[in-house]
C-alpha positions, 0 to 999 in steps of 0.5 A: 586230932581236933580237941572235943568241942560242944556240939552247937556251942557258939560265942555269946551273941553281941548286941548292935549299937545304933547305926551298926551295919550288919551283913547277913550271910546265909547258906547250908555251909556243908561245909563252910569254906574260904569262898564264904569267908572271902565273900563276907570279907569283900562285902565288909570292905565294900560296905563298911560293915561292922560285922557279918553274921553267918547264918546256917540253914536248918532246912534249906528249901532249895536243896531238894532231896540231897542228903545234908550233913546234920545241923549240929555238925554244920553249925559247929563247922561254921562256928569254927570257920569264923571264930578267928575273925572278930568281925564275923559271928555265928548266927544260929537263928535258923537252927532254932526255928522249925520248918524250912529256913526262909530268908524273909523270916530270918530277916524279919527276926533279925530286924527285931533282934537288932532294931537299931542296926542297918542290915545287908543281905550278902549273897553271891551272883548265882543266888541272885540269878535264882532269886525268883525261886525264893520266898517273897523276893520283892518283900525281902528287898524292901526289908533289907538291902542286898550285897551281891558278890562275884561267883565263877560261872555266874556273871553279875547282872547289869543295872538295866536288868535289875531295874527292869526286874525290881524297879526303883528298888534296884538301887538297894542292890549293891554289886561287888567287884573283886576276885571270884574264888572257884570253890564250892561245898559240893566239890569239897565233899567230892574231894573228901569222899575220894580221899583227896586233900582239901587243905586251904579250901576250908579253914584248918580247924574245919578240915580237922573236924571233917577228918575227926568225925569222918564227914563226907566219907563214902560208906 
Protein backbone atom coordinates (compact mmCIF):
# COMPACT_ATOMS: atom_id res chain seq x y z
CA UNK A 1 0.00 0.00 0.00
CA UNK A 2 1.34 3.41 -0.95
CA UNK A 3 1.97 5.75 1.96
CA UNK A 4 -0.16 8.88 2.05
CA UNK A 5 1.31 11.73 0.03
CA UNK A 6 0.36 15.36 -0.49
CA UNK A 7 -1.98 15.92 -3.43
CA UNK A 8 0.27 18.18 -5.45
CA UNK A 9 3.47 18.41 -3.44
CA UNK A 10 6.59 18.82 -5.55
CA UNK A 11 10.27 19.13 -4.95
CA UNK A 12 11.46 22.71 -4.48
CA UNK A 13 12.11 24.39 -7.81
CA UNK A 14 15.79 24.71 -8.60
CA UNK A 15 17.28 27.71 -10.29
CA UNK A 16 19.22 27.50 -13.53
CA UNK A 17 22.79 28.70 -13.86
CA UNK A 18 24.08 30.63 -16.83
CA UNK A 19 24.52 28.23 -19.70
CA UNK A 20 22.35 25.46 -18.23
CA UNK A 21 20.61 23.35 -20.86
CA UNK A 22 17.06 22.47 -19.86
CA UNK A 23 14.73 20.08 -21.64
CA UNK A 24 10.95 20.57 -21.46
CA UNK A 25 8.79 17.46 -21.77
CA UNK A 26 5.09 18.26 -21.70
CA UNK A 27 2.14 15.92 -21.83
CA UNK A 28 -1.06 14.76 -20.18
CA UNK A 29 0.86 12.10 -18.23
CA UNK A 30 -2.29 10.03 -17.70
CA UNK A 31 -0.33 8.12 -16.48
CA UNK A 32 3.39 8.87 -16.90
CA UNK A 33 5.21 5.73 -18.04
CA UNK A 34 8.63 4.35 -18.93
CA UNK A 35 8.33 5.69 -22.49
CA UNK A 36 8.25 9.25 -21.13
CA UNK A 37 11.26 8.56 -18.93
CA UNK A 38 13.15 6.96 -21.80
CA UNK A 39 12.45 9.88 -24.15
CA UNK A 40 13.72 12.32 -21.51
CA UNK A 41 16.81 10.18 -20.92
CA UNK A 42 17.49 9.86 -24.66
CA UNK A 43 17.20 13.63 -25.13
CA UNK A 44 19.34 14.36 -22.10
CA UNK A 45 22.09 12.08 -23.35
CA UNK A 46 22.06 13.33 -26.95
CA UNK A 47 21.85 17.06 -26.17
CA UNK A 48 23.89 17.03 -22.95
CA UNK A 49 20.97 18.47 -20.98
CA UNK A 50 21.47 19.45 -17.36
CA UNK A 51 17.84 18.72 -16.47
CA UNK A 52 14.56 17.72 -18.07
CA UNK A 53 11.42 19.43 -16.77
CA UNK A 54 8.29 17.24 -16.84
CA UNK A 55 5.35 19.58 -17.43
CA UNK A 56 1.87 18.04 -16.99
CA UNK A 57 -0.90 19.83 -18.87
CA UNK A 58 -3.90 21.04 -16.86
CA UNK A 59 -6.23 21.28 -19.86
CA UNK A 60 -4.66 19.52 -22.87
CA UNK A 61 -6.10 21.22 -25.96
CA UNK A 62 -5.66 18.11 -28.16
CA UNK A 63 -7.56 15.56 -26.09
CA UNK A 64 -11.00 16.47 -27.40
CA UNK A 65 -13.83 15.13 -25.29
CA UNK A 66 -11.88 12.32 -23.61
CA UNK A 67 -12.32 12.18 -19.87
CA UNK A 68 -8.96 12.98 -18.27
CA UNK A 69 -7.86 11.96 -14.79
CA UNK A 70 -8.03 14.87 -12.38
CA UNK A 71 -5.07 17.21 -12.45
CA UNK A 72 -3.97 16.57 -8.85
CA UNK A 73 -3.62 12.82 -9.48
CA UNK A 74 -1.67 13.35 -12.71
CA UNK A 75 0.59 15.89 -11.03
CA UNK A 76 1.30 13.51 -8.15
CA UNK A 77 1.94 10.58 -10.50
CA UNK A 78 4.42 12.70 -12.43
CA UNK A 79 6.19 13.78 -9.26
CA UNK A 80 6.50 10.14 -8.19
CA UNK A 81 7.72 9.10 -11.64
CA UNK A 82 10.65 11.53 -11.64
CA UNK A 83 11.60 11.70 -7.97
CA UNK A 84 14.32 9.04 -8.14
CA UNK A 85 16.16 10.73 -11.02
CA UNK A 86 18.15 13.85 -10.02
CA UNK A 87 18.23 15.13 -13.61
CA UNK A 88 14.42 15.07 -13.92
CA UNK A 89 12.16 17.63 -12.28
CA UNK A 90 8.43 18.27 -12.00
CA UNK A 91 7.34 21.57 -13.55
CA UNK A 92 3.76 22.46 -12.50
CA UNK A 93 3.38 25.78 -14.34
CA UNK A 94 0.57 24.61 -16.62
CA UNK A 95 -1.36 23.41 -13.58
CA UNK A 96 -1.08 26.89 -12.12
CA UNK A 97 -2.53 28.63 -15.20
CA UNK A 98 -6.17 28.85 -16.14
CA UNK A 99 -7.42 27.92 -19.59
CA UNK A 100 -6.00 25.47 -22.15
CA UNK A 101 -2.35 24.44 -21.73
CA UNK A 102 -0.70 25.85 -24.86
CA UNK A 103 3.00 25.04 -25.16
CA UNK A 104 3.90 28.43 -26.60
CA UNK A 105 2.58 30.12 -23.45
CA UNK A 106 4.53 27.74 -21.23
CA UNK A 107 7.76 28.23 -23.16
CA UNK A 108 7.48 32.01 -22.82
CA UNK A 109 6.84 31.64 -19.09
CA UNK A 110 9.83 29.31 -18.68
CA UNK A 111 12.09 31.69 -20.60
CA UNK A 112 11.19 34.39 -18.08
CA UNK A 113 11.77 31.99 -15.17
CA UNK A 114 15.13 30.76 -16.55
CA UNK A 115 16.55 33.73 -18.49
CA UNK A 116 20.11 32.40 -18.39
CA UNK A 117 19.30 28.86 -19.57
CA UNK A 118 19.05 27.36 -23.03
CA UNK A 119 15.71 25.57 -23.44
CA UNK A 120 14.87 22.55 -25.60
CA UNK A 121 11.34 21.28 -26.21
CA UNK A 122 11.33 17.47 -26.12
CA UNK A 123 8.61 15.76 -28.17
CA UNK A 124 8.04 12.41 -29.88
CA UNK A 125 7.79 11.98 -33.63
CA UNK A 126 3.99 11.54 -33.53
CA UNK A 127 3.67 14.97 -31.93
CA UNK A 128 5.89 16.48 -34.60
CA UNK A 129 3.62 14.96 -37.26
CA UNK A 130 0.71 16.89 -35.71
CA UNK A 131 2.63 20.10 -35.01
CA UNK A 132 0.50 22.22 -37.35
CA UNK A 133 -2.47 21.59 -35.05
CA UNK A 134 -0.54 23.29 -32.21
CA UNK A 135 -0.85 26.98 -31.47
CA UNK A 136 1.71 29.07 -33.41
CA UNK A 137 4.21 26.29 -34.21
CA UNK A 138 6.50 28.59 -36.19
CA UNK A 139 6.77 31.04 -33.32
CA UNK A 140 7.31 28.11 -30.97
CA UNK A 141 10.29 26.94 -33.06
CA UNK A 142 11.67 30.47 -33.15
CA UNK A 143 11.47 30.61 -29.35
CA UNK A 144 12.93 27.21 -28.45
CA UNK A 145 14.81 24.41 -30.20
CA UNK A 146 13.00 21.09 -30.60
CA UNK A 147 14.30 17.63 -29.76
CA UNK A 148 12.32 14.89 -31.50
CA UNK A 149 12.52 11.28 -30.37
CA UNK A 150 11.38 8.07 -32.06
CA UNK A 151 7.89 6.68 -31.59
CA UNK A 152 6.65 3.28 -32.85
CA UNK A 153 4.38 3.74 -35.86
CA UNK A 154 5.56 7.29 -36.51
CA UNK A 155 8.76 7.61 -38.50
CA UNK A 156 11.17 10.46 -37.94
CA UNK A 157 11.00 12.98 -40.80
CA UNK A 158 13.84 13.53 -43.21
CA UNK A 159 15.73 16.80 -43.29
CA UNK A 160 14.38 17.81 -46.68
CA UNK A 161 10.81 17.63 -45.43
CA UNK A 162 11.65 19.72 -42.38
CA UNK A 163 13.40 22.32 -44.51
CA UNK A 164 10.44 22.50 -46.88
CA UNK A 165 8.09 23.16 -43.95
CA UNK A 166 10.25 25.30 -41.65
CA UNK A 167 12.93 26.77 -43.92
CA UNK A 168 16.20 27.69 -42.23
CA UNK A 169 14.62 27.18 -38.81
CA UNK A 170 14.66 23.44 -39.52
CA UNK A 171 18.25 23.52 -38.26
CA UNK A 172 16.74 24.12 -34.78
CA UNK A 173 15.10 20.67 -34.85
CA UNK A 174 17.25 17.84 -33.46
CA UNK A 175 16.32 14.26 -34.41
CA UNK A 176 17.19 11.53 -31.93
CA UNK A 177 18.22 8.01 -32.79
CA UNK A 178 17.67 5.08 -30.47
CA UNK A 179 15.13 2.43 -29.52
CA UNK A 180 11.47 3.44 -29.54
CA UNK A 181 9.48 1.96 -26.65
CA UNK A 182 6.01 0.80 -27.69
CA UNK A 183 4.27 1.98 -24.51
CA UNK A 184 1.30 4.32 -24.37
CA UNK A 185 -0.81 5.81 -21.60
CA UNK A 186 -3.99 4.69 -23.37
CA UNK A 187 -2.84 1.06 -23.40
CA UNK A 188 -1.91 1.29 -19.71
CA UNK A 189 -5.38 2.64 -18.89
CA UNK A 190 -6.99 -0.20 -20.86
CA UNK A 191 -4.89 -2.81 -19.07
CA UNK A 192 -5.80 -1.44 -15.64
CA UNK A 193 -9.49 -1.31 -16.58
CA UNK A 194 -9.30 -4.96 -17.66
CA UNK A 195 -7.51 -6.01 -14.48
CA UNK A 196 -4.19 -6.78 -16.18
CA UNK A 197 -0.71 -6.05 -14.86
CA UNK A 198 1.16 -2.86 -15.72
CA UNK A 199 4.31 -3.87 -13.87
CA UNK A 200 7.42 -2.36 -15.53
CA UNK A 201 5.31 -0.16 -17.83
CA UNK A 202 5.24 2.55 -15.16
CA UNK A 203 7.55 3.23 -12.21
CA UNK A 204 6.69 1.09 -9.20
CA UNK A 205 5.52 4.01 -7.07
CA UNK A 206 3.20 5.18 -9.87
CA UNK A 207 1.74 1.67 -10.11
CA UNK A 208 1.14 1.69 -6.35
CA UNK A 209 -0.65 5.03 -6.53
CA UNK A 210 -2.87 3.81 -9.38
CA UNK A 211 -3.82 0.76 -7.32
CA UNK A 212 -4.21 2.69 -4.08
CA UNK A 213 -6.58 5.28 -5.60
CA UNK A 214 -8.38 2.93 -7.95
CA UNK A 215 -7.44 4.98 -11.00
CA UNK A 216 -8.58 3.74 -14.42
CA UNK A 217 -10.86 1.06 -13.00
CA UNK A 218 -14.21 0.59 -14.72
CA UNK A 219 -17.35 1.51 -12.84
